[in-house]
N, C-alpha and C positions, 0 to 999 in steps of 0.2 A: 545494419544493429550488425558490431563485432559480436565475435566471440564473445563473453563474460569470461571470465576468471569464477575457477570455483570457488574461490572466500569471496567472491562480492557475492554471489548470489548464496552462499548458507549465510552470508551475516546478514543477506535482506529478507532469506528463508526465516530467518531468526526470530529478525524482529518483527516481521510478521508474526508470527506466530503468537508474540508479547501481542501487542498491538491485538491481535485478534482478541486471544484470552480476554483481556482487559475490557474489551469492546461487547462481547456476550455478556460475561460477568458484571458489568454494569448492568448492561440491560435486564439479565434475570433480574435485577439485583431492586432495580426503579421501576419494574414492570411489576414484581411482588410485590416486599416489606415494605417499600416508598411508595405505591401505589397509583404512579406516575401515567398518564397515559400510554400507549402503544407510539405516537410519532415522537411525543415529547420522551420518550425514556429511550428512544432511538437515536434523536439526534443527539440527547444529551450524550448516547455510548459516543456515538462516531465520532463525534470532536476528542472523547479522552481519546478511545483507540487514533485517529491522528495526530496526536499530542505527544502517546506515545513512539508510536511509528516514527514522527521526525526526531523525536531527542533520541532513540535505538542510534538513525542511521545515521544523524549529524554526530551525533558523537560514537559511532562503533561504525557501521560496516565502512561509510563515505567520511569520517575524519580527517584524511590530509585535502578534504578540499577549501575553496574559502567564502561556503555560502554561510554568508550570518544576516542575519536580521529578521525584519520580519517579511517583508520582501518572498525568501526561497520558504516561509512555512506559506502564506498564502497561497504557490506557485506549488506546493505540497498539496494543501489542504485540496485548488481544482483536483490534482492529477488525482487522487484518493475519488474526490466528488464524480472523477467521469470515471473510474474504476465501482463505482458507486450503483450508478447509471449503468452499465454495463448489468450488473447483478441482478437493476432488479425488471430490465429490457430482460431476461431469461426469464425470470419469472412471472414477470407479463404478457409474457408471449405460450409459456407453457399453460400459467393457467386463467388467461379470459382466451387462448386462440386455439392450444391444442387442448383444451377440457380439464388439467389436470389438478384437478382442485381441493386436493387431499392436505391436511398438514405437510404431509411428508413428500407428496410433489412439489410444494411447494418449500419446502430445505432443501428439496433433490438438487431443484432447478436455481433456487436462485445463492444456496451457500454454498452446493455442489459444481453442477456446470458452470452457473455464471462466474465461479469465485476462479474458473482455467483463463479464460481471455479476460476477467475482469485484473487476473493480477500482473498474465501481460503485460497491458495499458498502465498496469501502477508504477511495473519495475524500469520500462520503458522511459517513462514518465519523471520518474524517481533517478533513474539513472542522469538524462539528458539534461531538461527543462530544472529540477530544481536543483541539482550537485553541479551541472557542469561538466558533463565529462568532455577534455580536450581534444582534440583534434590534432593528429603531428603533422606531418611536414607529407607524409603521404597519407593525406586523408584517411588514417584507420584510428578510429575510437579504446587506443590504447593507455592513456595516460590520462588519471585525475587527478590532478588540484595546480594542475603544470610542473607537476617535478619531472625536474630534463631525467632524470631516471628513469619515469614513471613506477617505480614503486607502492606501490598494491598497498593501502592498510587496510585491514579487517579488526575488528578484535574476535575474532575465531583464529586466528592466527599468524 
């Protein structure tokens, strides 16, 4: 992977924070006042978070790409599902293999420690599989959306 530009990282991180806030707020509401079960609530909040992340990346961070239609969203959803599985793996190892069973330990392993490798998976997948960073003649991934001058567009700058 080539070194991504600062604006791309900032845009991706900003969108990710908004998606995370959406996921967390909706999950909390669905589990509390709405009275749904934990898996139903998490499933619905995950889909909502993915929708916010896709819209933010498509309309902001990677707005100069040609990703349109249902297919890019399906790939984006799969990439985010892979990231969620990385977090789930961290939680599983911590809880069931290492014996750290407190709610605090579950939060740290799933949402804390697991978030770092999951974010790397999501960034790579979003950048390469969904919004298709083009490869130049020298093989470097330094142009997005096939623009001749390699202009990088971000809503952050």
